[in-house]
C-alpha positions as CSV (number, residue, x, y, z in Angstrom):
1,M,-31.1,-150.3,18.0
2,K,-34.6,-151.3,19.1
3,W,-35.1,-155.0,18.4
4,N,-38.9,-154.6,17.6
5,S,-38.1,-151.9,15.1
6,F,-35.4,-154.1,13.5
7,L,-37.9,-157.0,13.1
8,K,-40.5,-154.7,11.7
9,N,-38.1,-153.3,9.1
10,I,-37.1,-156.9,8.1
11,G,-40.7,-157.7,7.7
12,I,-41.4,-154.6,5.5
13,Y,-38.3,-155.1,3.4
14,T,-39.1,-158.8,2.9
15,L,-42.7,-158.0,2.0
16,S,-41.7,-155.3,-0.5
17,N,-39.0,-157.5,-2.0
18,V,-41.3,-160.4,-2.2
19,L,-43.9,-158.3,-4.0
20,N,-41.1,-156.8,-6.1
21,A,-39.9,-160.2,-7.2
22,A,-43.3,-161.8,-7.3
23,I,-44.6,-159.5,-10.0
24,P,-42.1,-160.5,-12.7
25,F,-42.1,-164.1,-11.3
26,I,-45.9,-164.4,-11.7
27,L,-45.7,-163.0,-15.2
28,L,-42.8,-165.4,-16.1
29,P,-45.2,-168.1,-17.5
30,V,-46.7,-165.4,-19.8
31,L,-43.4,-164.0,-20.9
32,T,-41.8,-167.4,-21.5
33,Q,-44.6,-168.2,-23.9
34,Q,-44.1,-164.9,-25.8
35,L,-40.3,-164.6,-25.7
36,S,-37.8,-167.0,-27.1
37,T,-34.8,-168.4,-25.3
38,T,-32.7,-166.0,-27.5
39,D,-34.8,-163.0,-26.4
40,Y,-34.1,-163.9,-22.7
41,G,-30.4,-164.3,-23.5
42,I,-30.3,-160.8,-24.9
43,I,-32.2,-159.3,-22.0
44,S,-29.8,-161.1,-19.6
45,N,-26.8,-159.6,-21.4
46,Y,-28.4,-156.1,-21.4
47,N,-28.8,-156.3,-17.6
48,A,-25.2,-157.5,-17.4
49,L,-23.9,-154.4,-19.3
50,I,-25.9,-152.0,-17.1
51,N,-24.6,-153.7,-14.0
52,V,-21.0,-153.4,-15.3
53,L,-21.5,-149.6,-15.8
54,I,-23.3,-148.8,-12.5
55,P,-20.2,-148.9,-10.2
56,F,-18.1,-146.9,-12.7
57,I,-20.7,-144.2,-13.0
58,G,-22.1,-144.2,-9.5
59,L,-18.8,-144.8,-7.6
60,N,-20.9,-146.7,-5.1
61,L,-22.5,-143.5,-3.8
62,M,-25.4,-145.5,-2.3
63,A,-22.9,-147.4,-0.1
64,A,-20.8,-144.4,0.9
65,L,-23.7,-142.2,1.9
66,Q,-24.8,-144.9,4.5
67,V,-21.5,-144.6,6.3
68,V,-21.5,-140.8,6.1
69,Y,-25.1,-140.8,7.5
70,V,-24.0,-142.7,10.6
71,K,-20.7,-140.9,11.2
72,D,-21.5,-137.3,10.1
73,K,-25.2,-137.0,9.4
74,N,-25.1,-133.1,9.0
75,E,-23.1,-133.5,5.8
76,I,-25.4,-135.9,4.1
77,G,-27.0,-133.3,1.9
78,S,-23.9,-131.8,0.4
79,Y,-22.4,-135.3,0.2
80,I,-25.2,-136.6,-2.0
81,S,-25.2,-133.4,-4.1
82,S,-21.5,-133.7,-4.7
83,G,-21.9,-137.4,-5.6
84,L,-24.7,-136.8,-8.1
85,F,-22.7,-134.0,-9.7
86,L,-19.8,-136.4,-10.2
87,N,-22.1,-139.1,-11.5
88,L,-23.4,-136.7,-14.2
89,L,-19.8,-136.1,-15.4
90,L,-19.0,-139.8,-15.5
91,T,-22.3,-140.5,-17.4
92,S,-21.2,-138.1,-20.2
93,F,-17.8,-139.8,-20.4
94,F,-19.1,-143.4,-20.6
95,T,-21.8,-142.4,-23.1
96,L,-19.1,-141.2,-25.4
97,L,-17.1,-144.4,-24.8
98,L,-20.1,-146.6,-25.6
99,F,-20.8,-144.7,-28.8
100,L,-17.3,-145.4,-30.0
101,F,-17.5,-149.1,-29.3
102,K,-21.2,-149.8,-29.9
103,E,-20.7,-152.1,-33.0
104,R,-18.1,-154.3,-31.2
105,L,-20.3,-154.6,-28.1
106,E,-23.3,-155.5,-30.3
107,K,-21.4,-158.4,-31.8
108,I,-20.4,-159.7,-28.3
109,T,-23.8,-159.3,-26.6
110,G,-26.4,-159.3,-29.3
111,I,-27.8,-156.1,-27.9
112,P,-28.7,-153.6,-30.7
113,S,-26.2,-150.7,-30.8
114,S,-29.1,-148.1,-30.5
115,F,-29.7,-149.5,-26.9
116,I,-26.0,-149.8,-26.1
117,V,-25.3,-146.1,-26.7
118,L,-27.9,-145.1,-24.1
119,T,-26.9,-147.7,-21.5
120,A,-24.8,-145.3,-19.4
121,I,-27.8,-143.0,-19.0
122,Y,-30.0,-146.0,-18.0
123,A,-27.3,-146.9,-15.4
124,T,-27.4,-143.4,-14.0
125,Y,-31.2,-143.7,-13.6
126,N,-30.5,-146.8,-11.5
127,N,-27.9,-145.0,-9.3
128,I,-30.3,-142.1,-8.6
129,V,-33.0,-144.5,-7.5
130,E,-30.6,-146.4,-5.3
131,V,-29.6,-143.1,-3.6
132,I,-33.1,-142.4,-2.3
133,L,-33.6,-146.0,-1.3
134,S,-30.3,-146.1,0.7
135,L,-31.3,-142.8,2.4
136,W,-34.7,-144.2,3.4
137,R,-33.0,-147.3,4.8
138,M,-30.8,-145.3,7.0
139,E,-33.7,-143.2,8.1
140,D,-35.7,-146.3,9.0
141,K,-38.4,-145.4,6.4
142,A,-38.9,-148.9,5.3
143,I,-42.5,-148.2,4.2
144,H,-41.3,-145.4,1.8
145,Y,-38.7,-147.8,0.5
146,G,-41.3,-150.6,-0.1
147,I,-43.8,-148.4,-1.9
148,F,-41.3,-146.8,-4.1
149,R,-39.6,-150.0,-5.1
150,V,-42.7,-152.0,-5.7
151,G,-44.3,-149.1,-7.6
152,R,-41.4,-148.9,-10.0
153,T,-41.5,-152.6,-10.7
154,I,-45.2,-152.5,-11.3
155,L,-44.6,-149.7,-13.8
156,E,-41.8,-151.7,-15.5
157,L,-43.8,-154.9,-15.9
158,S,-46.9,-153.0,-17.1
159,I,-44.9,-151.3,-19.8
160,A,-43.3,-154.6,-20.7
161,L,-46.7,-156.4,-21.0
162,I,-48.2,-153.6,-23.1
163,L,-45.2,-153.6,-25.5
164,I,-44.8,-157.4,-25.8
165,L,-48.5,-158.5,-25.8
166,A,-50.2,-155.5,-27.5
167,Y,-47.5,-154.3,-29.8
168,D,-45.7,-157.6,-30.5
169,F,-42.3,-156.4,-29.2
170,K,-39.8,-159.0,-28.2
171,F,-36.7,-158.4,-26.1
172,E,-36.9,-154.7,-27.0
173,G,-40.1,-154.5,-25.0
174,S,-38.4,-155.6,-21.8
175,I,-35.4,-153.3,-22.3
176,L,-37.6,-150.3,-23.0
177,A,-39.7,-151.1,-20.0
178,I,-36.6,-151.2,-17.7
179,S,-35.4,-147.9,-19.2
180,Y,-38.7,-146.0,-18.9
181,A,-39.5,-147.3,-15.4
182,Y,-36.1,-146.4,-14.0
183,G,-36.1,-143.0,-15.8
184,F,-39.4,-142.1,-14.1
185,G,-38.1,-143.5,-10.8
186,A,-35.0,-141.3,-11.1
187,L,-37.0,-138.2,-11.9
188,L,-39.3,-138.8,-8.9
189,A,-36.3,-139.5,-6.6
190,L,-34.7,-136.2,-7.6
191,I,-38.0,-134.3,-7.0
192,I,-38.2,-135.8,-3.5
193,L,-34.5,-135.0,-2.7
194,I,-34.8,-131.4,-4.0
195,K,-38.0,-130.8,-2.2
196,R,-36.4,-132.0,1.1
197,K,-33.4,-129.7,0.3
198,I,-31.0,-132.6,0.3
199,V,-29.9,-132.1,-3.3
200,T,-28.6,-128.5,-3.7
201,F,-25.9,-126.8,-5.6
202,Q,-23.5,-127.3,-2.7
203,I,-20.7,-129.2,-4.2
204,K,-17.7,-129.9,-1.9
205,K,-14.3,-131.0,-3.1
206,A,-13.7,-132.9,0.2
207,H,-16.8,-135.0,-0.4
208,I,-15.7,-135.8,-4.0
209,Q,-12.3,-136.8,-2.7
210,H,-13.9,-139.1,0.0
211,L,-16.2,-140.6,-2.6
212,F,-13.3,-141.5,-4.8
213,A,-11.3,-142.8,-1.8
214,Y,-14.3,-144.9,-0.5
215,G,-16.1,-145.7,-3.8
216,A,-13.3,-146.1,-6.3
217,P,-11.8,-149.2,-4.6
218,L,-15.3,-150.6,-4.6
219,I,-15.4,-150.4,-8.4
220,P,-13.3,-153.6,-8.8
221,H,-15.3,-155.1,-5.9
222,V,-18.7,-154.4,-7.5
223,L,-17.3,-155.3,-10.9
224,G,-16.0,-158.5,-9.5
225,S,-19.5,-159.2,-8.1
226,V,-21.0,-158.5,-11.4
227,I,-18.5,-160.9,-13.0
228,I,-19.5,-163.6,-10.6
229,M,-23.2,-162.9,-11.3
230,Y,-23.0,-162.5,-15.1
231,S,-19.9,-164.2,-16.4
232,D,-21.7,-167.5,-16.5
233,K,-24.4,-166.1,-18.7
234,L,-22.0,-164.2,-21.0
235,M,-19.7,-167.3,-21.3
236,L,-22.7,-169.6,-22.0
237,S,-23.7,-167.2,-24.8
238,A,-20.2,-167.3,-26.3
239,M,-19.4,-171.0,-25.7
240,I,-22.7,-172.6,-26.4
241,G,-25.3,-170.1,-27.6
242,V,-27.6,-167.3,-26.5
243,S,-30.5,-169.7,-26.5
244,T,-28.9,-171.8,-23.8
245,N,-28.2,-168.7,-21.8
246,G,-32.0,-168.0,-22.0
247,I,-32.8,-171.4,-20.4
248,Y,-30.1,-170.8,-17.8
249,S,-31.3,-167.3,-17.0
250,V,-34.8,-168.5,-16.2
251,G,-33.4,-171.2,-13.9
252,F,-31.2,-168.6,-12.4
253,M,-34.2,-166.4,-11.8
254,V,-35.9,-169.1,-9.8
255,G,-32.8,-169.8,-7.7
256,Q,-32.5,-166.0,-7.1
257,V,-35.6,-166.2,-4.8
258,I,-33.1,-166.9,-2.1
259,G,-31.2,-163.8,-3.1
260,M,-34.5,-161.8,-2.6
261,F,-34.8,-163.1,1.0
262,Q,-31.2,-162.5,2.0
263,N,-31.2,-159.1,0.4
264,S,-34.3,-158.2,2.4
265,F,-32.6,-159.1,5.6
266,N,-29.4,-157.3,4.7
267,Q,-31.3,-154.1,4.0
268,A,-32.5,-154.0,7.6
269,W,-29.3,-155.5,9.0
270,V,-26.8,-152.9,7.7
271,P,-28.2,-149.9,9.5
272,W,-28.6,-151.9,12.7
273,V,-25.0,-153.1,12.5
274,Y,-23.6,-149.6,11.8
275,K,-25.5,-148.2,14.9
276,T,-24.4,-151.2,17.0
277,L,-20.7,-150.8,16.1
278,K,-20.9,-147.0,16.7
279,S,-22.2,-147.6,20.2
280,E,-19.2,-149.9,20.9
281,S,-21.4,-152.1,23.1
282,E,-19.9,-155.5,23.9
283,Q,-23.4,-156.9,24.4
284,G,-24.3,-155.5,21.0
285,K,-21.4,-157.3,19.4
286,K,-22.3,-160.5,21.0
287,L,-25.8,-160.2,19.6
288,L,-24.3,-159.5,16.1
289,V,-22.5,-162.9,16.2
290,K,-25.5,-164.8,17.7
291,Y,-27.9,-163.5,15.0
292,T,-25.3,-164.2,12.3
293,Y,-25.2,-167.9,13.2
294,I,-29.0,-168.1,13.4
295,Y,-29.2,-166.5,9.9
296,F,-26.7,-169.0,8.5
297,I,-29.0,-171.9,9.6
298,G,-32.2,-170.1,8.4
299,I,-31.0,-169.3,4.9
300,L,-29.9,-173.0,4.3
301,L,-33.4,-174.1,5.4
302,L,-34.9,-171.8,2.8
303,V,-32.8,-173.3,0.1
304,F,-34.1,-176.8,1.1
305,I,-37.7,-175.6,0.9
306,L,-37.1,-174.0,-2.5
307,W,-35.6,-177.2,-3.8
308,L,-38.7,-179.1,-2.7
309,I,-41.1,-176.8,-4.5
310,T,-39.0,-176.3,-7.7
311,P,-41.0,-178.9,-9.7
312,I,-44.2,-177.1,-8.8
313,I,-42.8,-173.7,-10.0
314,Y,-41.6,-175.2,-13.3
315,H,-45.0,-176.6,-14.0
316,F,-46.1,-173.1,-14.9
317,I,-43.0,-172.2,-17.0
318,G,-42.8,-172.7,-20.8
319,K,-41.8,-176.2,-21.9
320,S,-38.7,-175.0,-23.7
321,F,-37.2,-173.8,-20.4
322,L,-37.8,-177.0,-18.4
323,S,-34.3,-178.4,-18.8
324,G,-33.1,-175.6,-16.6
325,M,-34.9,-177.0,-13.5
326,V,-31.7,-178.9,-12.4
327,L,-29.9,-175.5,-12.0
328,V,-32.1,-174.2,-9.2
329,L,-30.5,-176.0,-6.3
330,W,-27.0,-174.9,-7.2
331,I,-28.0,-171.3,-7.9
332,S,-30.0,-171.0,-4.7
333,L,-27.1,-172.4,-2.7
334,G,-24.9,-169.8,-4.3
335,F,-27.2,-167.0,-3.2
336,A,-27.3,-168.5,0.3
337,F,-23.5,-168.3,0.5
338,N,-23.8,-164.7,-1.0
339,G,-26.2,-163.8,1.9
340,M,-23.7,-165.2,4.4
341,Y,-21.0,-163.1,2.7
342,K,-23.1,-160.0,3.1
343,M,-23.4,-160.7,6.9
344,V,-19.6,-160.5,7.3
345,S,-18.6,-158.0,4.6
346,V,-20.6,-155.3,6.3
347,Y,-17.7,-154.8,8.7
348,F,-15.4,-153.9,5.8
349,F,-17.8,-151.2,4.7
350,Y,-18.2,-149.7,8.1
351,L,-14.5,-149.6,8.7
352,E,-14.0,-148.2,5.2
353,K,-11.7,-151.1,4.3
354,T,-13.0,-151.1,0.8
355,K,-9.6,-151.9,-0.8
356,Q,-9.3,-155.1,1.1
357,L,-12.8,-156.1,0.1
358,A,-11.9,-155.4,-3.5
359,Y,-8.9,-157.8,-3.4
360,V,-11.1,-160.7,-2.3
361,T,-13.8,-160.0,-4.9
362,I,-11.2,-159.7,-7.8
363,L,-9.6,-163.0,-6.9
364,V,-12.9,-164.7,-6.6
365,S,-14.2,-163.3,-9.9
366,L,-11.0,-164.6,-11.6
367,L,-11.7,-168.0,-10.1
368,N,-15.3,-167.8,-11.4
369,I,-14.1,-167.1,-14.9
370,L,-11.6,-170.0,-14.7
371,L,-14.3,-172.4,-13.4
372,N,-16.8,-171.4,-16.1
373,Y,-14.1,-171.9,-18.7
374,L,-13.3,-175.4,-17.4
375,W,-16.7,-176.6,-16.5
376,I,-19.1,-175.2,-19.2
377,P,-17.5,-177.4,-22.0
378,V,-17.8,-180.5,-19.7
379,F,-21.1,-180.0,-17.9
380,G,-22.9,-177.4,-20.0
381,F,-25.1,-174.9,-18.2
382,E,-24.8,-177.0,-15.0
383,G,-21.1,-176.3,-15.1
384,A,-21.9,-172.6,-15.0
385,A,-24.2,-173.1,-12.0
386,F,-21.5,-175.1,-10.2
387,A,-19.0,-172.2,-10.9
388,T,-21.3,-169.6,-9.5
389,M,-22.0,-171.6,-6.3
390,T,-18.4,-172.4,-5.7
391,S,-17.3,-168.8,-6.3
392,M,-19.8,-167.4,-3.8
393,L,-18.8,-170.0,-1.2
394,V,-15.1,-169.1,-1.5
395,Q,-16.0,-165.4,-1.4
396,F,-17.9,-165.9,1.9
397,L,-15.2,-168.0,3.6
398,V,-12.3,-165.8,2.7
399,T,-14.2,-162.6,3.6
400,W,-15.3,-164.0,7.0
401,G,-11.7,-165.1,7.8
402,W,-10.2,-161.8,6.9
403,S,-12.8,-159.8,8.7
404,T,-11.6,-161.2,12.0
405,K,-8.3,-159.4,11.5
406,F,-10.0,-155.9,11.3
407,I,-12.7,-156.2,13.9
408,K,-12.8,-158.1,17.2
409,L,-16.1,-160.0,17.6
410,P,-16.9,-162.9,20.0
411,W,-17.3,-165.5,17.2
412,L,-17.0,-168.3,19.9
413,L,-19.9,-166.6,21.8
414,K,-17.6,-166.2,24.8
415,D,-16.8,-163.1,26.8
416,N,-13.5,-161.6,25.6
């Protein structure tokens, strides 16, 4: 609840996320010279497949444990243990499923079937890493968070550079780097959790039931978010070509800089909001509204700054990707609206209204698919960017409006 601590955490999260994003961003000129637009398209589709699997396997354990930490901290160890046990069972199931449909998925995505079969295991690595990161956020251990996250990214990029530059790997080098780095991160996370006696053999049926009740409705929510984030890329691959998707993905990566900043703020914001709501302080609620409005203005200013420096950024990117520069403004605006959405969706998570959040995201994801279908044939990859931005704006506005029905906050900044 201390404001100085909150600002300090925002600073640490921002610095760690800037470093985390800057490492691949700095190497982007190198990789765009070595990898083709098709390679980038396949890497993008691989990330999309992993992100589709993550909510099904993890059941959003990382989000659920944050609520449990605030409301019943003594149960956090057995809750995480129960959740990881369930994740292990779901990993086995989805690995079998991927094995059965590997050839069909290879035709759709261009990802070799040998990688597809192991994708569920790679998604599990990601979930385990996110568990330790979520726990550190709730414990206000922002420095631990930053060191772990940046260290994992440095490992990933180091492996990718070695495989691509020294051994002449193409997209395979990037996929293997992601897999190895997250695998090592997951192993280290488990060692830390076991050493702290958080992960034990204490499995409780009640925790598994709660995780299903809280996390299962979030599957369509997260899946809908993944659709909003990746349907443009998949549909570009199918409707125009994987090469076009590669150009789009690089432009998307530049616009995603705004996503990095809003995500940094959100990582410090969520624990603070939870503690403020638990205290039931009217002054605290007024501060929540005030800082939300300041944030809205600030994130739009960041978009304007990024738009101004986009030509400078593209000066260092491979020439075959230059046509994607026009996408940056629309993608960065989309991430700004996504950041605004996170500011108001946090109330749904705290109140455990995950079903309602899922309804909004499903409807918006369907809208996103429709807009991509209508606009890509007309506007090309700019149509995909328009669809992403529009979908994120609608998601923010609808969620904000609906949140007022579940929690009373002084949005007019007047005493109630």
